[in-house]
N, C-alpha and C positions, 0 to 999 in steps of 0.2 A: 388235117392239113394246114387248116389255120392255126391250132393249138400247136401242132409241130412249129411251125414258121415262129410263133412267138416264144416257144420254149429255145428256140436255136439263137434269136436275137438276143434273149434274156443269158443265155451261156456265153455269148461273145462279147457282150456289154460287161460281164461279170468279168473276163478274162482279159480285157481293155482297161477296167477298173484296178484290178490286181496288179497289172503293170505298173500302173501309173504310182500307183501308190508302194510299190517295190523301189521305184527308183528314188524316190524323195524322203520315205519312212524307212526305217532300220527299225530292229528290236532285238539285237544280240550284240554282247559287247565280244564275242568270239571275231567280228567282222573285222575291226580295228586290229586283233589279232593275225589272222590269215593276211591281212594288206603289209602289215609292218614286216611280217615275215618276208613276204616276197619283195618288199622294198631294199630290206636288209641284203638280201642275196642280189640282187637287181646293179646295187652301189659296190658289191666286191665281198663281201663277208662270205665265208667258207664253209661248208657244211662240215659239220662234227668238231671243225675248231674253234671258229667265231660263234656260230650258231649252234646251241642246246634245246631249241623247242623240239619237243617229242614228235611233232608233225613237220619237221622240217624239209622231208623229201618233198611234200606237197608244195612248196614252195617255187619247187623248180617252174611249176606252170604258171604260178601266176607271176613268178618273177619276168617270165617270157614276156606276157603281155604290158608289165611294168614298163618295162624296158623299152617297147615300142611306141608306149604313150609319152615317154621323156624323151624320145629320138624325135618324136613330132612336135610335142610342145613345147622342149626345152625346161619343162617343170614338172612340178607335182600339184598344180591348182586343176579341181574337179577332178581329179585321182579316183575317188570313191565312185562318184556319179559315172566315170567311164567304164570302170569295173564292174560295176553292177550292170549299166547295157551290154557289155560281153557276157556277163552271166546271163542273162535273159535271154541272150541271143542263142547262146550254147544249149540253154534249157529247153527253148521253142525247138532248135535243130533235133534234139533228141528226140521230144515229142512228136514230130511230124514223122521222123524213122520209126518210132515206136507203132504210131498208126500205122504206115506202109509195110512194117514187118506183118503186123497183126493180120492187115489186109490179104495178106501175101499167103501165109502159111495156116490162115484160117479162115477161109472165105464166105464160110458157112454163116459167121459171125454178121450179124447185125451192123451195115456201119454207124448207125446212131448209137451203138454200145462203143464201138472203136473210136468214133470222135468223141464220146464222153469219157473214156479211160485216158485218152491222148489228153484233153483239156485237163482232168484232174492229176495227171503226170505233171502238166506246165506247172502249176499252182500248188502243187505240194514240194516242200524240200525239207530234209532233214532237220534244220532249224531255221530260224526267222533269219536268215542270212543272205545276201543277194550276191554275192562277189565268190571268184573261183577260187574258196578255200578248200581245206581237205575234206571235210563233209560233202560239197557239191558233189566234188572232183572224183570223190568215191562213187557217189548217186550214178554220175553221168557216165564214168568207165565201167562200172557194174552192168549198169543198164546195157548197155551198147555192147558189153562182152556177150551177155543173156541173149540178147537178139540176135548178134550173128550166131549164137551156137543154136538159135529156133530155125533161123534160114538153113542153117545147114543140114539138120536132121530132120525138119519138116517140110523145108521147100527144096530149092535145088541141090545138089550135091556139090557145091564146089567147095576145093579145098582152101579157095582165098578167102572165104566166112571162118575157117580155124585160124587161119594166119592172124586175121583181125581180130579175132577173138584171144589170142594171145597178146598180140600188142595191147590192146585194152586191158587184159588182164594185169600186164606189166604196169601200164599206168598207174592202176587200180593199187596194186602193190607199194607204188612211189606214193601215190595220194595216202594211203592209210596203211602201212608197212603190216598188221596184223592179218591184212586180207591175204597172206601169202597162205593160211590155212584154206582159202576157197580154191586156191591154185590147187593145194595138195588132193582137194575133194573133186575135182575138174580131170587131174590127171587119172586118177582113181577110177571115173567113171569112162573115160577114153578106154584105160586100158583092161575092163572088166566087160563092157559090151561088146555084143556080138556085132563084126564088121570084116567084111572082105579086104579091107585095105586099113585094118587097126592100126598099124604099125606108121602107114602116110599120114593118118589122123592125128597121131600121138607126135609126130615129126612136127608138124605143120604148126601144134599149138604149142608145142616146146620148144621150139629153136628161137621166135622171139622172145620169147623169155630170157633164156639161157644168154643171148646174144645182148641183151638189155643189160642183165646184170653182169654180165665181163664188160661191158661199157662203163658202168657206174664204177665197178670196182677199181678199173683202171684209172677213172678220171681222180678218185677219191684218193690212191696211190700214187699221182701224180703230183700230188703238195703232202703227202704224210706217208709216215711207213705203216707198214698193217698191224704192228703192234700198238701203235700209237690210237689208230682206228678201233681196234679194239677195246683199247681203255676208254675213248671218247663214248661208244656205246653202251659202255658199262655204265660211265657216270650219268649219260643222260636216260638209263633205264630207270634209275635209282633216285631219279628225281622227286622231291619229296612230294611235289603237288599231285603227281599221278601213280605214287608208290600205294600201295592198299595190300592188306592181310587178306587170304582166302575169305575169311569168316566176313570182312568187309564187304568184300565183292559179293558175297552172297547175299547179305543183307539190302545192299545196294541193287543188285539185280533185281531181288524180289520187290524191293520199294518201285521200279521202275515196272515191271510187270503190273503190280497193281494198279499202278496211275494209268497205264496205256489200255487196261482192261476195263475200269472206270470209263476211261474216255471213249471207249467203243462201245459201252453199255448207253452211254448217254447217246451217242451219235446214232444208235439205231432205234431206239427209241424217240428221235427228234426224227427220225427219216420215217418211221412208223406214223406219226403224229401228222406230218405234213401230207403224207401218202391218204391217209384216212381222210385230212380236211380238203385235198383234191378230189377224190370220189365222192364227198357230200357235196361239194359244189358242183 
């Protein structure tokens, strides 16, 4: 019991230290990119017309928080710190929901293991960025979508979970448009799996996505013609810094897998060394 209490205290202190460090120290240039995209949208720039960033739809969420901050303070001093606080609060909220969901759908899992998983989720981000920009938004919305599906298929069969899953899927596509491929996969699963209320499940998941897509299209068409919209999308997709040939993509992916593989091996070796050291002591 003393050992367990000791490690709990260590984990709690580590999470607190991580939070304090993340509030005041950043390590990725994309943080400024994410904030600027949201700021431009909050100041009146329009999607596709004045904004040509590939991840501009994710700025919708960041712009909401920036607009609220500017309404409360009348300026942008300490905006970066405010957005980091917002981001860590959301990350913590998703981690708590992850903990509660795992406890609910897999009650046999040890509480200590579930707590550790939730803590790990809280301290792990796609990049060293601590504001609500596209990578973090994708992380949150994708996680929430999966957790809602887990609650539906492995817990209570409440159709509202699939509705929320569809809403989070829509938000994930806005955060990272290529996630529309995940939407197709999820719809494929709902159509192929055996269920007495398959069509009700499909409708619950699909309708929020269709309604949101229609609302987004109507908003864009309110200030530009459909032909202009298609032209702007084409220009953005052909933007040079994100344009790669298929061979270049394969090389880039291979390098990425090699780096991740090496890091995983190093992490496994380090974990094994710590385990052996603890057993010896």
